[in-house]
C-alpha positions as CSV (number, residue, x, y, z in Angstrom):
1,M,16.6,2.6,-18.2
2,S,19.9,1.2,-17.2
3,A,20.7,3.6,-14.3
4,R,18.6,3.9,-11.3
5,N,16.1,6.7,-11.7
6,S,16.1,9.0,-8.7
7,N,12.6,10.0,-9.6
8,I,11.4,6.6,-8.4
9,D,13.1,7.2,-5.1
10,V,11.3,10.5,-4.7
11,L,8.0,8.8,-5.7
12,K,8.5,6.1,-3.1
13,I,9.1,8.7,-0.4
14,L,6.0,10.6,-1.3
15,M,4.0,7.4,-1.3
16,A,5.3,6.5,2.2
17,F,4.0,9.8,3.5
18,L,0.6,9.2,1.8
19,V,0.4,6.0,3.8
20,I,0.7,8.0,7.0
21,A,-2.2,10.1,5.9
22,L,-4.2,7.0,4.9
23,H,-3.8,5.7,8.4
24,I,-4.9,8.7,10.4
25,F,-7.6,10.5,8.4
26,P,-11.0,8.9,9.3
27,V,-13.6,7.8,6.8
28,V,-16.4,8.3,9.3
29,K,-17.2,10.5,12.3
30,L,-16.5,13.9,10.7
31,E,-19.4,15.8,9.2
32,G,-19.8,18.4,6.4
33,I,-16.9,19.6,4.2
34,R,-14.4,18.3,6.7
35,G,-15.9,14.8,6.5
36,I,-15.8,14.9,2.7
37,L,-12.2,16.1,2.7
38,S,-11.1,13.4,5.2
39,Y,-12.9,10.7,3.3
40,E,-11.3,11.9,0.0
41,I,-7.9,11.8,1.6
42,A,-8.2,8.4,3.4
43,N,-10.3,6.6,0.8
44,G,-9.2,8.4,-2.3
45,I,-5.9,9.9,-3.2
46,T,-3.8,8.2,-0.5
47,R,-5.0,4.8,-1.9
48,I,-2.5,5.2,-4.8
49,A,0.4,4.6,-2.4
50,V,0.3,0.8,-2.0
51,P,-0.5,-0.1,-5.6
52,T,2.3,2.2,-6.7
53,F,4.7,0.5,-4.3
54,F,3.8,-2.9,-5.8
55,I,4.2,-1.6,-9.4
56,I,7.6,-0.3,-8.5
57,S,8.6,-3.6,-6.9
58,G,7.5,-5.5,-10.0
59,Y,9.3,-3.1,-12.3
60,F,12.6,-3.7,-10.5
61,L,12.0,-7.5,-10.7
62,R,11.1,-7.5,-14.4
63,N,14.5,-8.8,-15.6
64,K,15.1,-11.1,-12.6
65,L,12.3,-13.6,-12.8
66,D,14.5,-16.4,-14.3
67,D,17.2,-15.8,-11.6
68,T,16.1,-18.1,-8.9
69,I,19.0,-17.3,-6.7
70,Y,18.2,-13.6,-6.8
71,L,14.5,-14.2,-6.2
72,A,15.1,-16.5,-3.3
73,K,17.5,-14.0,-1.7
74,Y,15.0,-11.2,-2.3
75,A,12.1,-13.1,-0.8
76,K,14.1,-14.3,2.2
77,R,15.2,-10.7,2.9
78,I,11.6,-9.4,2.9
79,L,10.3,-12.4,4.9
80,F,13.1,-11.7,7.5
81,L,12.0,-8.1,7.7
82,Y,8.4,-9.2,8.1
83,L,9.3,-11.5,11.0
84,V,11.5,-8.9,12.7
85,W,8.8,-6.1,12.5
86,Q,6.0,-8.5,13.5
87,L,8.0,-9.1,16.7
88,L,8.6,-5.3,17.2
89,Y,4.8,-4.7,16.8
90,L,3.7,-7.6,18.9
91,P,3.5,-5.5,22.1
92,D,1.1,-3.1,20.3
93,L,-1.0,-6.0,19.0
94,I,-1.2,-7.5,22.5
95,R,-2.0,-4.2,24.1
96,F,-5.0,-3.4,21.8
97,Y,-6.2,-7.0,22.0
98,R,-6.4,-6.7,25.8
99,L,-8.2,-3.4,25.4
100,G,-10.8,-5.2,23.5
101,R,-10.2,-3.5,20.1
102,F,-10.5,-6.8,18.3
103,P,-11.4,-10.4,19.1
104,L,-9.0,-13.3,19.4
105,S,-9.8,-14.5,15.9
106,D,-8.7,-11.1,14.5
107,A,-5.5,-11.2,16.6
108,V,-4.6,-14.6,15.1
109,L,-5.3,-13.3,11.5
110,K,-3.0,-10.3,12.2
111,L,-0.3,-12.7,13.3
112,V,-0.7,-14.7,10.1
113,F,-1.2,-12.0,7.5
114,G,0.8,-9.2,9.2
115,Y,-0.2,-6.7,11.9
116,W,-1.6,-3.4,10.5
117,H,0.8,-2.3,7.7
118,L,3.0,-5.4,7.7
119,W,0.6,-7.3,5.5
120,Y,2.5,-5.6,2.7
121,L,5.7,-7.5,3.3
122,F,4.1,-10.9,3.6
123,A,2.0,-10.3,0.5
124,T,5.1,-9.3,-1.4
125,V,6.8,-12.5,-0.6
126,L,3.9,-14.6,-1.8
127,A,3.4,-12.5,-4.9
128,V,7.1,-13.0,-5.8
129,G,6.4,-16.8,-5.8
130,L,3.4,-16.3,-8.2
131,L,5.5,-14.0,-10.5
132,Y,8.0,-16.9,-10.8
133,V,5.3,-19.5,-11.5
134,T,3.7,-17.4,-14.2
135,R,6.9,-16.0,-15.7
136,N,6.6,-18.0,-18.9
137,W,2.8,-17.5,-19.4
138,S,1.7,-15.6,-22.5
139,L,1.2,-11.9,-22.4
140,R,-2.5,-12.4,-23.1
141,T,-2.9,-14.8,-20.2
142,K,-1.1,-12.4,-17.8
143,G,-3.3,-9.5,-19.0
144,L,-6.4,-11.5,-18.3
145,L,-5.1,-12.6,-15.0
146,I,-4.4,-9.0,-13.9
147,V,-7.9,-7.8,-15.0
148,G,-9.6,-10.8,-13.5
149,L,-8.0,-10.7,-10.1
150,L,-8.3,-6.9,-9.7
151,F,-12.0,-6.9,-10.7
152,F,-12.8,-9.8,-8.4
153,G,-11.0,-8.0,-5.6
154,Y,-12.9,-4.8,-6.3
155,G,-16.3,-6.5,-6.6
156,F,-15.9,-8.6,-3.5
157,Q,-14.8,-5.7,-1.3
158,I,-17.7,-3.5,-2.6
159,L,-20.2,-6.2,-1.7
160,V,-18.8,-6.7,1.8
161,Q,-18.2,-3.0,2.6
162,S,-21.6,-1.9,1.4
163,E,-23.0,-4.7,3.6
164,V,-24.8,-6.4,0.7
165,L,-23.3,-9.7,1.9
166,K,-24.0,-9.1,5.5
167,P,-26.9,-11.6,5.6
168,Y,-24.5,-14.3,4.2
169,K,-22.0,-14.9,7.0
170,I,-20.0,-17.5,5.1
171,W,-18.9,-14.9,2.6
172,T,-18.0,-12.2,5.2
173,D,-16.1,-14.9,7.1
174,I,-14.2,-15.8,3.9
175,Y,-13.5,-12.2,3.3
176,Q,-11.9,-11.8,6.8
177,Y,-10.1,-15.2,6.8
178,M,-8.3,-14.5,3.6
179,G,-7.1,-11.2,4.9
180,T,-9.8,-9.2,2.9
181,T,-9.1,-8.7,-0.8
182,R,-6.1,-6.5,0.2
183,N,-3.9,-9.6,0.0
184,F,-1.2,-11.2,-2.1
185,L,-3.6,-12.7,-4.6
186,F,-6.0,-9.9,-5.4
187,F,-3.7,-6.9,-4.8
188,A,0.0,-7.6,-4.5
189,F,0.4,-10.1,-7.4
190,P,-1.6,-8.3,-10.1
191,C,0.0,-4.9,-9.2
192,M,3.5,-6.4,-9.2
193,L,2.7,-8.1,-12.5
194,I,1.8,-4.8,-14.0
195,G,5.2,-3.5,-13.0
196,V,6.9,-6.6,-14.5
197,L,5.1,-5.9,-17.8
198,Y,6.1,-2.3,-17.9
199,E,7.9,-2.5,-21.2
200,Q,4.7,-3.8,-22.8
201,W,2.4,-0.9,-21.7
202,K,4.7,2.0,-21.2
203,T,4.2,3.3,-24.8
204,T,0.4,3.3,-24.3
205,A,0.8,5.0,-20.9
206,A,3.0,7.7,-22.4
207,R,0.2,8.5,-24.9
208,L,-2.2,8.8,-22.0
209,N,0.0,11.1,-19.9
210,G,-2.4,13.9,-20.8
211,L,-5.1,12.1,-18.9
212,F,-3.2,12.4,-15.6
213,F,-5.3,15.2,-14.3
214,P,-8.6,13.9,-15.7
215,L,-7.9,10.6,-14.0
216,C,-7.1,12.4,-10.7
217,I,-10.4,14.3,-10.9
218,G,-12.2,11.0,-11.8
219,L,-10.6,9.2,-8.9
220,L,-11.8,11.9,-6.5
221,A,-15.3,11.9,-8.1
222,E,-15.4,8.1,-7.7
223,T,-14.4,8.4,-4.1
224,Y,-17.2,11.0,-3.5
225,F,-19.7,8.6,-5.0
226,Y,-18.7,6.0,-2.4
227,Y,-19.0,8.6,0.3
228,S,-22.4,9.6,-0.8
229,I,-23.7,6.0,-0.6
230,H,-22.0,5.5,2.8
231,V,-19.4,2.8,1.7
232,K,-16.7,2.3,4.3
233,A,-13.0,2.1,3.8
234,L,-11.9,0.7,0.4
235,D,-8.6,-0.6,-1.0
236,F,-9.8,-0.9,-4.6
237,L,-11.2,1.8,-6.8
238,L,-12.0,1.4,-10.5
239,L,-9.7,4.3,-11.6
240,L,-7.0,3.5,-9.0
241,I,-4.8,1.2,-11.1
242,P,-5.0,3.3,-14.4
243,F,-4.0,6.4,-12.4
244,C,-1.1,4.6,-10.7
245,M,0.1,3.3,-14.1
246,V,0.1,6.7,-15.7
247,L,1.7,8.2,-12.6
248,F,4.5,5.7,-12.6
249,S,5.1,6.1,-16.4
250,I,5.3,9.9,-16.0
251,V,7.8,9.7,-13.1
252,N,9.9,6.9,-14.7
253,E,10.2,8.5,-18.1
254,S,10.8,12.1,-17.0
255,K,14.1,13.7,-16.5
256,A,15.5,13.6,-13.0
257,M,13.6,16.0,-10.8
258,T,16.6,16.5,-8.6
259,T,20.3,15.8,-8.4
260,L,20.0,14.9,-4.7
261,Q,20.7,11.3,-3.8
262,F,18.2,9.8,-1.3
263,N,18.9,7.0,1.0
264,T,17.1,4.0,-0.5
265,T,15.8,2.9,2.9
266,L,14.0,6.1,3.6
267,S,10.6,5.2,2.2
268,L,10.7,1.7,3.7
269,G,11.8,3.1,7.1
270,V,9.0,5.7,7.2
271,Y,6.5,3.0,6.2
272,L,7.7,0.6,8.9
273,C,8.1,3.1,11.7
274,H,5.0,5.3,11.3
275,P,2.4,3.2,13.3
276,Y,4.4,3.6,16.5
277,C,4.7,7.3,15.7
278,I,0.9,7.5,15.4
279,R,0.5,5.8,18.7
280,L,2.9,8.2,20.4
281,V,1.3,11.4,19.0
282,Y,-2.2,10.2,19.8
283,E,-1.2,9.6,23.4
284,F,-0.6,13.4,23.7
285,L,-3.1,14.7,21.2
286,P,-6.2,12.5,21.4
287,Q,-8.4,15.2,19.8
288,K,-10.1,14.0,16.6
289,T,-11.2,17.2,14.9
290,F,-10.0,17.7,11.3
291,E,-7.7,20.5,12.2
292,Y,-6.0,18.4,14.9
293,I,-5.6,15.5,12.5
294,V,-3.8,17.8,10.1
295,L,-1.5,18.9,12.9
296,K,-0.9,15.3,14.0
297,Y,-0.1,14.3,10.4
298,V,2.7,16.9,10.4
299,L,4.0,15.7,13.8
300,I,3.8,12.0,12.9
301,S,5.6,12.6,9.6
302,L,8.4,14.4,11.4
303,L,8.6,11.8,14.1
304,A,8.7,9.0,11.4
305,L,11.7,10.7,9.8
306,V,13.5,10.9,13.1
307,S,12.6,7.2,13.8
308,W,13.9,6.2,10.4
309,W,17.2,8.1,11.0
310,L,17.7,6.3,14.3
311,I,16.9,2.9,12.9
312,E,19.1,3.5,9.9
313,K,22.0,4.1,12.3
314,I,21.3,0.9,14.2
315,N,20.8,-1.0,10.9
316,R,24.3,-0.2,9.8
317,K,25.7,-2.4,12.6
318,F,22.8,-4.8,12.8
319,P,21.2,-5.1,9.3
320,W,17.9,-6.6,10.5
321,F,15.5,-3.7,10.3
322,L,15.7,-2.1,6.8
């Protein structure tokens, strides 16, 4: 498509709000149906957000991989945002380190890979470099690379989160020191490469559009399986990437859902601002029942919108934040 598809902007905004839900609904501590619902939200449907973001980023880069000037400018801009927001979230990191929420080693890793949600920006920069390096590789090699990296990431996290590798400290240390498998190599790069190769798989995805709801049900069923065997938070699910691919294909190939024009910084702004909004709301509403979490989700989402609006105004004069 030659013109920018407004559907993608809508999708990105929805994904940003899914990230908020991902970060506040617990995967443990709630019992019964509320515990299942919370786990399905935090460990199931909201997990589509980040892979979808990466696929979209790869899609927009698909015709730019030979343009080194564009790629350098793109990577530098994201790296600059990463450094700016790392500084903005540094007080939060220091505060929770002093409260004993994580040891010094974890604090250092958060400074390297990105505090909380900021890993996404740093991973994107590194993944862009890999996209450039592999740009002339054969389609078959790229396909094998995608499958191999995703399956390794899935398998490694399952072994760690299910505590199978707990007796083998060296592997759990490697898992932590490489930023878990939610990193540039096993997550950002293969997902962005999927977006880059969109023209090669979009026809197949279009034929599979009828599987959207079965894939959604399958994703929820897979999530429930992990819940039943007491697996903790996951970033990878087996049906996650197929679902994201079909979702993106449907959205991208459909007619515009609205004639409204959305500010292209909205999804990024909500994504970057929402952790501080979470902190603020939890200061006044520390309750952790399911009903309160739903209420807090609404309040945090509204506060994230207001925060984005304010930062957007500042960004017009000082383009450092979005």
